C-alpha positions as CSV (number, residue, x, y, z in Angstrom):
1,X,124.1,120.5,120.0
2,X,122.7,120.3,116.4
3,X,120.5,117.1,115.7
4,X,122.5,115.6,112.9
5,X,119.5,113.1,112.3
6,X,117.3,116.2,111.1
7,X,119.5,116.9,108.1
8,X,119.3,113.2,106.9
9,X,116.3,112.6,104.5
10,X,113.3,110.9,105.7
11,X,112.0,108.4,103.0
12,X,108.3,107.3,103.5
13,X,107.8,103.8,102.1
14,X,103.9,103.6,101.6
15,X,102.8,99.6,101.4
16,X,105.3,99.2,103.7
17,X,104.9,95.8,104.7
18,X,104.1,94.6,101.4
19,X,105.9,92.6,98.7
20,X,107.8,95.5,97.4
21,X,107.4,98.0,100.2
22,X,109.3,95.7,102.8
23,X,112.2,95.3,100.6
24,X,112.5,98.8,99.7
25,X,112.0,99.9,103.6
26,X,114.9,97.1,104.5
27,X,117.3,98.4,101.7
28,X,117.0,101.9,102.9
29,X,117.1,100.8,106.5
30,X,120.5,98.6,105.9
31,X,121.9,101.6,104.1
32,X,121.6,103.8,107.1
33,X,118.6,106.0,106.1
34,X,115.7,107.1,108.1
35,X,112.8,105.0,107.3
36,X,109.0,105.6,108.0
37,X,106.5,102.4,106.9
38,X,103.5,103.6,105.5
39,X,100.9,101.1,107.0
40,X,97.9,100.9,108.8
41,X,99.9,99.6,111.5
42,X,102.4,101.8,111.8
43,X,103.7,103.8,114.8
44,X,102.3,106.8,112.5
45,X,99.1,105.1,110.8
46,X,98.7,105.5,107.3
47,X,95.8,104.4,105.3
48,X,94.7,105.2,101.8
49,X,91.2,105.0,102.5
50,X,91.5,107.8,105.5
51,X,93.2,111.1,104.4
52,X,93.3,112.1,107.5
53,X,96.0,109.9,108.4
54,X,98.3,111.5,105.4
55,X,99.3,114.8,107.0
56,X,101.1,113.0,110.1
57,X,102.7,110.9,108.1
58,X,104.1,113.2,105.6
59,X,105.5,115.3,108.2
60,X,109.1,115.7,107.8
61,X,109.3,113.4,104.8
62,X,112.0,113.8,101.9
63,X,111.0,111.2,99.2
64,X,108.0,108.9,99.2
65,X,108.0,105.3,97.7
66,X,104.4,105.4,96.3
67,X,102.9,101.7,96.1
68,X,99.3,102.4,96.1
69,X,97.0,99.5,97.3
70,X,95.6,97.1,95.4
71,X,96.8,98.7,92.2
72,X,96.9,102.1,90.4
73,X,94.5,100.4,88.0
74,X,91.5,100.3,90.2
75,X,88.6,102.7,90.3
76,X,89.4,105.9,92.1
77,X,93.2,105.6,92.3
78,X,93.1,108.9,90.1
79,X,91.6,110.8,92.4
80,X,93.4,109.4,95.4
81,X,96.9,109.8,94.0
82,X,95.9,113.4,92.7
83,X,94.8,114.4,96.7
84,X,97.9,112.3,97.8
85,X,100.6,114.3,95.6
86,X,99.1,117.8,96.5
87,X,99.1,116.5,100.4
88,X,103.1,115.5,99.7
89,X,104.0,118.8,97.9
90,X,102.4,120.8,100.5
91,X,104.1,119.0,103.4
92,X,107.5,119.6,101.6
93,X,107.9,116.3,100.1
94,X,110.6,116.7,97.1
95,X,110.3,113.1,95.2
96,X,108.4,110.4,94.8
97,X,109.1,107.1,93.2
98,X,106.3,105.4,91.9
99,X,105.3,101.4,91.4
100,X,103.1,101.3,88.3
101,X,101.4,98.5,86.5
102,X,102.6,97.6,82.8
103,X,100.0,97.7,80.0
104,X,97.4,99.3,81.9
105,X,95.7,102.5,80.7
106,X,94.3,103.6,84.3
107,X,97.7,103.2,85.3
108,X,99.0,105.6,82.4
109,X,96.5,108.0,83.9
110,X,97.9,107.7,87.4
111,X,101.6,108.0,86.0
112,X,100.4,111.4,84.5
113,X,99.4,112.8,87.8
114,X,102.6,112.1,89.3
115,X,104.5,113.4,86.6
116,X,102.3,116.7,86.7
117,X,102.3,116.8,90.6
118,X,105.2,119.6,90.8
119,X,107.0,116.6,92.5
120,X,110.5,115.2,91.0
121,X,109.5,111.8,90.0
122,X,110.5,108.5,88.8
123,X,108.0,105.5,87.5
124,X,108.8,102.1,88.2
125,X,106.5,100.1,85.7
126,X,106.3,96.3,86.5
127,X,104.8,93.4,84.9
128,X,103.4,90.4,87.1
129,X,105.1,89.7,90.2
130,X,107.1,86.2,90.4
131,X,106.3,86.4,93.8
132,X,102.6,86.4,93.5
133,X,103.3,82.5,93.7
134,X,105.2,82.4,97.0
135,X,103.7,85.6,98.8
136,X,100.3,86.3,97.1
137,X,96.9,85.1,95.8
138,X,98.7,81.8,94.0
139,X,100.2,80.4,97.0
140,X,97.2,78.0,98.3
141,X,96.9,76.6,94.8
142,X,100.8,75.8,94.6
143,X,100.4,74.5,98.0
144,X,97.3,72.6,97.3
145,X,98.9,71.1,94.1
146,X,96.7,72.8,91.8
147,X,97.1,76.0,89.9
148,X,94.1,77.0,88.1
149,X,94.1,79.9,86.2
150,X,92.4,81.4,83.2
151,X,94.9,82.6,80.2
152,X,97.5,80.2,81.2
153,X,99.0,79.9,77.4
154,X,99.9,83.7,77.4
155,X,103.4,84.4,77.9
156,X,104.5,86.8,80.5
157,X,107.8,87.9,81.6
158,X,107.5,87.5,85.4
159,X,109.5,90.0,87.4
160,X,111.6,89.4,90.7
161,X,110.5,92.1,93.4
162,X,113.7,92.2,94.4
163,X,114.7,93.8,91.2
164,X,111.7,96.0,91.8
165,X,113.1,97.3,95.1
166,X,116.8,97.5,94.2
167,X,115.4,99.9,91.1
168,X,113.3,101.9,93.4
169,X,116.1,102.0,96.6
170,X,118.2,103.3,93.7
171,X,115.9,105.8,92.3
172,X,114.8,106.8,95.6
173,X,118.7,107.8,96.7
174,X,120.4,108.9,93.5
175,X,119.0,112.0,91.8
176,X,120.1,110.7,88.4
177,X,117.1,108.4,88.1
178,X,115.0,111.7,88.1
179,X,112.4,111.9,85.3
180,X,112.9,108.1,84.1
181,X,110.2,105.4,83.2
182,X,111.9,102.0,84.1
183,X,109.8,99.1,82.8
184,X,110.9,95.9,84.5
185,X,110.3,92.5,83.8
186,X,112.3,89.5,83.6
187,X,114.7,88.4,81.1
188,X,112.4,85.9,79.4
189,X,108.6,85.3,79.0
190,X,106.9,82.1,79.8
191,X,103.2,81.1,80.2
192,X,101.8,80.5,83.6
193,X,101.7,76.6,82.8
194,X,105.8,77.2,82.3
195,X,105.8,78.8,85.6
196,X,104.2,76.0,87.5
197,X,106.3,73.6,85.9
198,X,109.2,75.0,86.7
199,X,107.7,75.4,90.6
200,X,106.9,72.0,90.1
201,X,110.5,70.8,89.1
202,X,112.1,73.0,91.7
203,X,109.9,71.8,94.6
204,X,109.9,67.9,93.5
205,X,106.4,67.7,93.9
206,X,103.5,67.2,91.4
207,X,101.9,70.5,91.0
208,X,99.4,70.7,87.8
209,X,98.3,73.8,86.0
210,X,94.7,73.6,85.1
211,X,93.1,76.3,82.8
212,X,89.7,77.6,84.0
213,X,87.2,80.3,83.2
214,X,87.1,83.8,84.6
215,X,84.0,82.8,86.6
216,X,85.8,79.5,88.0
217,X,88.9,81.8,89.2
218,X,87.0,84.3,90.6
219,X,84.9,81.6,92.5
220,X,88.0,80.0,93.6
221,X,89.9,83.1,94.9
222,X,86.6,83.9,97.0
223,X,86.5,80.6,98.5
224,X,90.3,81.0,99.6
225,X,89.2,84.4,100.9
226,X,91.3,86.6,99.2
227,X,90.1,90.1,99.6
228,X,87.3,91.5,97.3
229,X,89.3,94.1,95.9
230,X,92.7,91.9,95.2
231,X,89.8,89.3,93.4
232,X,88.6,92.3,91.2
233,X,92.3,93.0,90.4
234,X,93.0,90.1,89.5
235,X,90.1,89.4,87.3
236,X,91.0,92.4,85.7
237,X,94.4,91.5,84.9
238,X,93.5,88.2,83.6
239,X,90.6,88.9,82.0
240,X,92.1,92.3,80.3
241,X,95.6,92.8,80.4
242,X,97.1,89.5,79.8
243,X,96.3,89.1,76.1
244,X,99.8,89.4,75.1
245,X,100.5,93.0,75.1
246,X,103.5,92.6,78.1
247,X,104.8,89.6,76.3
248,X,107.9,91.5,75.0
249,X,110.5,91.8,77.8
250,X,112.0,95.1,78.8
251,X,115.1,96.3,79.6
252,X,114.2,98.4,82.8
253,X,116.6,96.5,85.1
254,X,119.6,96.8,83.2
255,X,119.4,100.6,82.3
256,X,118.6,101.3,86.2
257,X,120.9,98.9,87.9
258,X,123.5,97.8,84.8
259,X,122.9,94.3,85.3
260,X,120.4,91.4,84.0
261,X,117.4,91.0,85.6
262,X,116.5,87.8,87.7
263,X,115.2,84.8,86.2
264,X,112.1,82.8,87.1
265,X,114.1,79.5,87.5
266,X,116.5,81.1,90.0
267,X,113.3,82.4,91.6
268,X,111.7,79.3,91.8
269,X,114.9,77.3,93.0
270,X,115.4,79.9,95.9
271,X,111.7,79.9,97.0
272,X,111.5,76.2,97.0
273,X,114.7,75.8,99.3
274,X,113.0,78.2,101.7
275,X,110.3,75.6,102.4
276,X,107.2,77.8,101.6
277,X,105.8,75.7,98.9
278,X,106.2,72.7,101.2
279,X,102.8,71.7,102.7
280,X,102.4,71.4,106.3
């Protein structure tokens, strides 16, 4: 008897337990697709730093959601992605949807590697995630009632990770998105101070925004035991990328999905209702 499942595409979601990857995997699973989670704790373990884990994870895979950890802007990312895309092509993978960073020259280098890999590709290029306030490094500050960041007066069009996941899902499952570069932002730019004010309004709590130097910011992240690679990445983003280059909004969500992106106010209200910003 023919194994029907063997004819269904298998999707590998790297970073499958992260902010975007977990949502992409859930969308694929809900739609009835076969999904393999790429993470160190998966049944078939996957580790970007251990290339011996790549071949078993890529076996039988048709398409990959490529979310490199911690970010494609970090040193060493190009070499790793060059090796990974070569391994993917060798394993028979046909297409890749790459999560990339907006306004990052280093990320653009990695995009070119994917574009030149011989795989069918789609680039999903993103601004700062709104969910960094609720699922990332800024959550402890929100809970403590004081968010201390450098460059808090630079407007940023925060993107909702659900929008990222829906664009990635569309690109993975619909060949019409092949060869597209989707630059994703929210519908408006607001400063980090404005974003904190919106979170405060949504929670009904007093949450202050305090501008700090880069060194003070790094020291605070270290105190909260944020992983060193994430600390280095955030320092780079705030010290280099957050200079106004990404303030203009982009139309990637509308081009990919035919609708407007989610607004930060909606994100703040829905997240506040979940209780994640309520101190225990």
